[in-house]
C-alpha positions as CSV (number, residue, x, y, z in Angstrom):
1,M,109.0,76.6,113.3
2,L,109.1,80.0,111.7
3,D,109.0,78.6,108.2
4,S,106.1,76.3,109.0
5,L,104.1,79.2,110.4
6,I,104.8,81.3,107.3
7,T,103.8,78.5,105.1
8,Q,100.6,78.1,107.2
9,L,99.7,81.8,106.3
10,N,98.9,80.5,102.8
11,S,96.1,78.2,104.1
12,T,92.6,78.7,102.6
13,E,91.1,78.4,106.1
14,P,90.9,81.7,108.0
15,A,91.2,79.9,111.4
16,A,94.5,78.3,110.3
17,R,95.9,81.7,109.1
18,R,94.8,83.2,112.4
19,Q,96.7,80.6,114.4
20,A,99.8,81.2,112.2
21,I,99.6,85.0,112.8
22,I,99.4,84.5,116.6
23,G,102.2,82.0,116.4
24,L,104.5,84.4,114.5
25,G,103.8,87.1,117.0
26,R,104.8,84.8,119.9
27,T,108.1,84.0,118.2
28,K,109.1,87.7,118.6
29,D,111.2,87.1,115.5
30,L,111.8,90.2,113.4
31,A,112.1,87.9,110.3
32,A,108.3,87.3,110.7
33,I,107.4,91.0,110.0
34,P,107.6,90.9,106.1
35,A,105.3,87.8,106.1
36,L,102.9,89.6,108.4
37,A,103.1,92.7,106.2
38,R,102.0,90.5,103.2
39,I,99.0,89.3,105.2
40,F,98.1,92.9,106.2
41,S,98.1,94.0,102.6
42,S,96.4,91.1,100.9
43,D,94.4,88.9,103.2
44,P,90.6,89.0,102.4
45,E,89.7,88.9,106.1
46,P,89.7,92.4,107.7
47,E,90.1,90.9,111.2
48,L,93.2,88.9,110.2
49,R,94.7,92.0,108.5
50,E,94.4,93.9,111.8
51,L,95.7,91.0,113.8
52,A,98.8,90.8,111.5
53,R,99.4,94.6,112.0
54,K,99.2,94.1,115.8
55,A,101.5,91.1,115.7
56,A,104.1,93.0,113.7
57,Q,103.9,95.9,116.2
58,Y,104.2,93.5,119.1
59,I,107.3,91.9,117.6
60,R,108.9,95.3,117.1
61,Q,108.1,96.5,120.7
62,Q,109.5,93.3,122.2
63,N,112.8,93.5,120.3
64,E,113.0,97.2,121.2
65,A,112.4,96.5,124.8
66,A,115.1,93.8,124.7
67,G,117.8,96.3,123.7
68,G,117.1,97.8,120.3
69,I,120.1,96.3,118.4
70,I,120.2,92.5,118.7
71,S,123.5,90.7,118.7
72,T,124.2,87.2,117.5
73,A,124.9,86.1,121.1
74,D,121.5,86.7,122.6
75,S,119.2,86.8,119.6
76,E,117.1,84.1,117.9
77,L,117.2,86.0,114.6
78,P,118.9,83.9,112.0
79,D,121.6,85.1,109.6
80,R,119.4,84.3,106.6
81,V,115.7,85.1,106.6
82,D,113.3,83.4,104.3
83,M,110.5,85.8,103.3
84,S,108.3,83.5,101.1
85,G,106.1,85.4,98.7
86,A,107.3,88.8,99.9
87,A,110.8,89.6,98.8
88,G,112.5,86.3,98.2
89,E,115.5,85.4,100.3
90,I,117.0,88.3,102.2
91,T,120.5,88.2,103.8
92,L,120.8,90.3,107.0
93,R,124.1,90.7,108.7
94,V,123.9,91.0,112.5
95,Y,126.7,92.8,114.3
96,E,128.0,93.0,117.8
97,T,127.3,96.3,119.5
98,P,129.8,98.7,117.9
99,K,132.0,101.3,119.5
100,P,130.5,104.8,119.2
101,E,132.0,107.4,117.0
102,E,132.5,110.8,118.6
103,S,130.7,112.7,115.8
104,T,129.5,112.4,112.3
105,K,128.1,114.7,109.6
106,S,124.6,114.1,108.5
107,S,125.8,114.1,104.9
108,D,128.2,111.2,105.5
109,I,127.2,107.7,104.2
110,P,126.5,105.5,107.2
111,V,128.9,102.5,107.6
112,R,127.9,99.2,109.1
113,G,129.6,98.3,112.4
114,R,129.8,101.9,113.6
115,E,127.7,103.6,116.2
116,Y,126.9,107.3,115.7
117,V,126.2,110.0,118.2
118,V,122.6,111.1,117.5
119,S,120.3,113.3,119.6
120,F,117.4,111.7,121.3
121,A,114.9,113.8,119.3
122,N,116.4,112.6,116.0
123,R,116.3,109.0,117.2
124,Q,112.6,109.3,118.0
125,R,111.8,111.0,114.7
126,A,113.7,108.3,112.8
127,K,111.9,105.6,114.7
128,A,108.5,107.1,113.8
129,L,109.6,107.3,110.2
130,V,110.5,103.6,110.1
131,E,107.0,102.8,111.6
132,S,105.4,105.0,108.9
133,A,107.5,103.2,106.3
134,L,106.2,99.8,107.5
135,G,102.6,101.1,107.5
136,A,103.0,102.4,104.0
137,N,104.5,99.1,102.9
138,M,101.5,97.3,104.3
139,R,99.2,99.6,102.4
140,G,101.1,98.9,99.2
141,T,102.5,102.5,98.9
142,N,106.2,101.6,98.7
143,A,107.2,104.9,97.1
144,A,106.2,106.7,100.3
145,A,107.8,104.0,102.4
146,M,111.2,104.5,100.5
147,K,111.1,108.2,101.2
148,N,110.4,107.6,104.9
149,L,113.3,105.1,105.2
150,A,115.8,107.4,103.5
151,Q,114.8,110.3,105.8
152,A,115.0,108.0,108.8
153,L,118.5,106.9,107.9
154,T,119.6,110.5,107.4
155,L,118.3,111.4,110.9
156,D,119.8,108.3,112.6
157,P,122.6,106.5,110.8
158,N,122.6,103.9,113.6
159,L,119.6,102.3,111.8
160,I,122.0,100.7,109.4
161,N,122.9,98.3,112.2
162,D,119.3,97.7,113.2
163,P,117.9,94.3,112.1
164,Y,114.3,95.7,112.3
165,F,115.2,98.5,109.9
166,G,116.8,95.9,107.6
167,N,113.7,93.8,107.6
168,V,111.5,96.8,106.8
169,A,113.9,97.9,104.1
170,G,113.9,94.4,102.5
171,S,110.1,94.3,102.6
172,V,109.9,97.7,100.9
173,T,112.5,97.3,98.3
174,G,112.1,93.5,97.6
175,V,115.8,92.9,97.7
176,G,118.3,91.6,100.4
177,G,119.8,93.4,103.3
178,D,122.9,95.2,102.0
179,E,121.3,95.8,98.6
180,A,118.2,97.3,100.2
181,V,120.3,99.7,102.2
182,R,122.4,100.6,99.2
183,M,119.2,101.4,97.2
184,I,118.0,103.6,100.0
185,L,121.4,105.5,100.2
186,D,121.9,105.9,96.5
187,G,119.9,108.9,95.3
188,K,119.6,107.7,91.7
189,M,118.5,104.2,92.6
190,R,116.0,105.6,95.1
191,T,114.5,108.0,92.6
192,E,114.2,105.2,90.0
193,F,112.5,103.0,92.6
194,V,110.0,105.7,93.6
195,K,109.1,106.4,90.0
196,S,108.8,102.7,89.3
197,E,106.5,102.2,92.4
198,V,104.3,105.2,91.5
199,T,103.9,103.9,88.0
200,K,103.1,100.4,89.3
201,V,100.5,101.8,91.7
202,K,98.9,103.8,88.9
203,E,98.8,100.8,86.6
204,D,97.4,98.7,89.3
205,V,94.7,101.2,90.0
206,R,93.9,101.5,86.3
207,S,93.9,97.8,85.9
208,K,91.4,97.3,88.8
209,Q,89.2,100.1,87.5
210,W,89.2,98.5,84.0
211,E,88.2,95.1,85.6
212,R,85.4,96.8,87.5
213,A,84.2,98.6,84.3
214,H,84.2,95.4,82.3
215,S,82.3,93.5,85.1
216,S,79.1,95.2,84.0
217,K,77.2,93.4,81.3
218,W,74.3,94.5,79.0
219,G,72.1,92.0,80.9
220,D,72.7,93.9,84.1
221,V,71.7,97.1,82.3
222,G,68.6,95.5,80.9
223,F,67.5,94.3,84.4
224,E,68.1,97.8,85.9
225,A,66.2,99.4,83.0
226,V,63.1,97.2,83.7
227,I,63.2,98.3,87.4
228,Y,63.6,101.9,86.2
229,V,60.5,101.7,84.1
230,V,58.5,100.1,86.9
231,I,59.6,102.7,89.5
232,N,59.0,105.7,87.2
233,T,55.6,104.4,86.1
234,V,54.2,103.3,89.5
235,F,55.6,105.9,91.8
236,P,54.3,109.0,89.9
237,I,50.8,107.4,89.9
238,L,51.0,106.8,93.7
239,F,52.2,110.4,94.1
240,L,49.2,111.6,92.2
241,V,46.8,109.4,94.2
242,V,48.2,110.8,97.5
243,M,48.0,114.4,96.2
244,F,44.5,113.8,94.9
245,E,43.3,112.5,98.3
246,L,45.0,115.3,100.2
247,I,43.3,117.9,97.9
248,R,39.9,116.2,98.3
249,Q,40.2,116.1,102.0
250,N,41.6,119.6,102.6
251,I,40.7,121.8,99.7
252,L,37.5,120.4,98.2
253,P,35.3,121.3,101.3
254,I,36.6,124.9,101.0
255,I,35.9,125.1,97.3
256,Q,32.4,123.7,97.6
257,N,31.5,126.5,99.9
258,M,32.7,129.2,97.5
259,S,30.5,131.2,95.2
260,P,31.1,131.1,91.4
261,R,32.6,134.6,91.6
262,E,35.1,133.6,94.3
263,L,36.1,130.6,92.2
264,R,36.7,132.7,89.2
265,E,38.8,135.1,91.2
266,L,40.9,132.3,92.7
267,F,41.2,129.9,89.8
268,G,40.0,131.8,86.8
269,T,37.2,129.2,86.3
270,D,33.9,128.1,87.7
271,S,33.1,125.0,89.6
272,G,32.2,123.1,86.4
273,S,35.9,123.0,85.5
274,L,36.8,121.6,88.9
275,A,34.4,118.6,88.6
276,L,37.4,116.2,88.7
277,L,37.7,116.8,92.4
278,N,34.3,115.4,92.9
279,A,35.1,112.2,91.2
280,G,35.4,109.1,93.3
281,S,39.0,108.3,92.1
282,L,41.5,109.1,89.4
283,P,41.2,107.4,85.9
284,F,43.8,104.7,86.7
285,V,44.2,103.0,83.3
286,P,44.8,106.2,81.3
287,L,47.3,107.3,83.9
288,L,49.1,104.0,83.7
289,V,49.3,104.1,79.9
290,T,50.5,107.7,79.9
291,G,53.0,107.0,82.7
292,L,54.4,104.0,80.8
293,I,54.9,105.9,77.6
294,S,56.5,108.9,79.3
295,T,58.8,106.6,81.3
296,V,60.0,104.8,78.2
297,I,60.7,108.2,76.5
298,S,62.6,109.4,79.6
299,L,64.6,106.2,79.6
300,L,65.7,106.7,76.0
301,A,66.6,110.3,76.8
302,F,68.6,109.1,79.8
303,V,70.5,106.6,77.7
304,L,71.3,109.3,75.2
305,Q,72.4,111.7,77.9
306,M,74.7,109.0,79.4
307,L,76.2,108.3,75.9
308,F,77.3,112.0,75.8
309,V,78.5,111.8,79.4
310,H,80.6,108.8,78.4
311,V,82.1,110.6,75.4
312,S,82.9,113.6,77.6
313,A,84.4,111.5,80.4
314,T,86.6,109.6,77.9
315,L,87.8,112.9,76.4
316,L,88.7,114.1,79.9
317,G,90.9,111.0,80.5
318,G,88.3,108.8,82.3
319,N,88.8,105.0,82.5
320,G,85.4,103.3,82.0
321,T,82.8,101.9,79.6
322,L,79.3,103.0,78.6
323,V,77.8,99.7,79.9
324,H,79.4,100.3,83.3
325,L,78.2,103.9,83.4
326,L,74.6,102.9,82.4
327,N,74.5,100.1,85.0
328,K,76.0,102.2,87.8
329,M,73.7,105.2,87.1
330,L,70.5,103.1,86.7
331,M,71.3,101.4,90.0
332,F,71.7,104.8,91.6
333,Y,68.5,106.1,90.1
334,N,66.5,103.0,91.1
335,R,67.6,103.3,94.7
336,Y,67.4,107.1,95.0
337,V,64.3,108.1,93.0
338,P,61.8,106.3,95.2
339,I,63.2,108.2,98.2
340,G,62.7,111.4,96.1
341,Y,59.0,110.6,95.5
342,V,58.6,110.1,99.3
343,V,60.3,113.4,100.0
344,F,58.2,115.2,97.4
345,S,55.0,113.6,98.8
346,I,55.9,114.8,102.3
347,A,56.8,118.3,101.1
348,F,53.5,118.7,99.1
349,A,51.5,117.3,102.0
350,I,52.9,119.9,104.3
351,I,52.1,122.7,101.8
352,I,48.5,121.5,101.2
353,V,47.7,120.8,104.8
354,T,49.0,124.2,106.0
355,L,47.1,126.2,103.2
356,D,45.2,129.2,104.5
357,P,41.5,128.1,104.5
358,V,40.3,131.5,103.3
359,S,42.7,132.6,100.6
360,L,44.2,129.2,99.9
361,T,47.7,130.7,100.0
362,P,50.7,128.8,101.5
363,S,51.5,129.4,105.1
364,P,55.0,130.0,106.5
365,L,55.2,126.3,107.4
366,A,55.2,125.6,103.7
367,A,58.8,126.7,103.7
368,C,59.6,123.4,105.5
369,G,58.3,121.5,102.5
370,S,60.4,123.6,100.2
371,L,63.5,122.9,102.3
372,F,62.8,119.2,101.9
373,I,62.7,119.5,98.2
374,I,65.8,121.8,97.9
375,G,67.8,119.5,100.2
376,F,66.9,116.4,98.3
377,A,67.7,118.0,94.9
378,G,71.1,119.2,96.1
379,S,71.9,115.8,97.5
380,F,70.7,114.0,94.4
381,V,72.9,116.1,92.1
382,F,76.0,115.7,94.2
383,K,75.6,111.9,94.5
384,M,74.9,111.7,90.7
385,I,78.1,113.6,89.9
386,N,80.0,111.4,92.5
387,K,78.7,108.2,90.8
388,I,80.0,109.4,87.4
389,G,83.4,110.1,89.0
390,E,83.4,106.6,90.5
391,A,82.4,105.0,87.1
392,Y,85.6,106.6,85.5
393,D,87.8,106.7,88.6
394,F,88.6,110.4,88.4
395,G,86.7,112.1,91.2
396,V,83.7,114.4,91.8
397,A,85.3,117.4,90.0
398,M,85.9,115.6,86.8
399,G,82.4,114.0,87.0
400,C,81.0,117.5,87.2
401,F,83.0,118.6,84.2
402,S,81.8,115.5,82.3
403,I,78.2,116.5,82.8
404,L,78.9,120.1,81.9
405,L,80.7,119.0,78.7
406,A,77.9,116.6,77.8
407,T,75.4,119.4,78.3
408,V,77.3,121.7,76.0
409,I,77.6,118.9,73.3
410,I,73.8,118.2,73.5
411,A,73.0,121.9,73.3
412,M,75.3,122.3,70.3
413,I,73.6,119.4,68.6
414,N,70.1,120.8,69.3
415,V,71.2,124.2,67.9
416,L,72.6,122.5,64.8
417,L,69.5,120.4,64.3
418,A,67.2,123.4,64.8
419,G,69.2,125.3,62.3
420,L,69.1,122.5,59.7
421,F,65.4,121.8,60.2
422,G,64.6,125.5,60.4
423,S,66.3,126.2,57.1
424,A,64.5,123.3,55.4
425,I,61.2,124.4,56.7
426,G,61.9,128.0,55.6
427,N,62.8,126.8,52.1
428,L,59.6,124.8,51.9
429,I,57.5,127.8,53.0
430,N,59.2,130.1,50.4
431,E,58.7,127.6,47.6
432,A,55.0,127.3,48.6
433,L,54.6,131.0,48.6
434,L,56.3,131.3,45.2
435,S,54.0,128.6,43.8
436,A,51.0,130.4,45.1
437,A,52.1,133.7,43.7
438,Q,52.5,132.2,40.2
439,L,49.0,130.8,40.3
């Protein structure tokens, strides 16, 4: 029955896998734990992963309540446990309850078949470490699991006789009972295993990041670029329209009642230069053309900036591609910039509506509008740096360093170009002056 339930865990139907998990839990068989651990770490359904964790915990609690160490006389645990897809075939030896030794040194190597005198506190600590090891194994961090098992066995040598401990050790190490315990006890083998697992996790993380980076295509970038152009062309015009109407409704009536002298004192000009406020609406077509041209220029500048960010991130050890960075950053801009225009509109609306009607100076309430802008700007910068860190899988700090390094590179290029063009222009002027002097 156990084998059929474990086989059922490979079903493509979530309902079938759910039934198998529940069935394995009801068996109360410790040999089911490695299979449940595999489901916890790899099943695509979050509910089934959690159910597998609870089933494994239930099995452990039931066996613990039954007496801790299970003998061959009263246990359904077989001598050979088939852990399909997890660690191959694992051999566990089950012993009758051994006679206790009077004392043992913590440095001695535990021997199967003996019972050691261990304090209650150490037993509890060792038990907690075994649970932590199982959790780490389910999360795929076997290096931490190995360290927990070694520490647990040091605290409570009786674990060497515990079938539950043997199952967890087999699931962590991927080898059979005695070999798994030998690996835990041997410092050299344990160190090599930990190094191997750490390397494996790093390679796995790097491989997954490389797959994510190469999932972005130029077509995706082109699509996001079109959206970028639309947003940064339309929203500024809408922003100007809103501001124009607010000014007409709140400031124009005040200006119309001012004398030319008062206008010159406030604005440095007379009412003739403020005729635009009396217009029925803004010139839409010129604004659209101007906005489109400026947006295309800003897009090109953005691409150039991201190119230098990519170079900087690569130099700092980042794992990513320019296409992935462009796609990720354009998606971020396209979802965040519209919010920014709304925030700026609200902030400027507060400032304009609360202007002093006599002096047209901002009121103390205008500080609220400024706080809106400052808060959004800070959030925008932080999220942008975080997105760069995600694109190269090296965190916010390195994302910040990438931007700073890119800024330095761009500044150096600007200085170099200015120097080259400045020298060329200076030479042309000198030649022109010499030619004029000869004439």
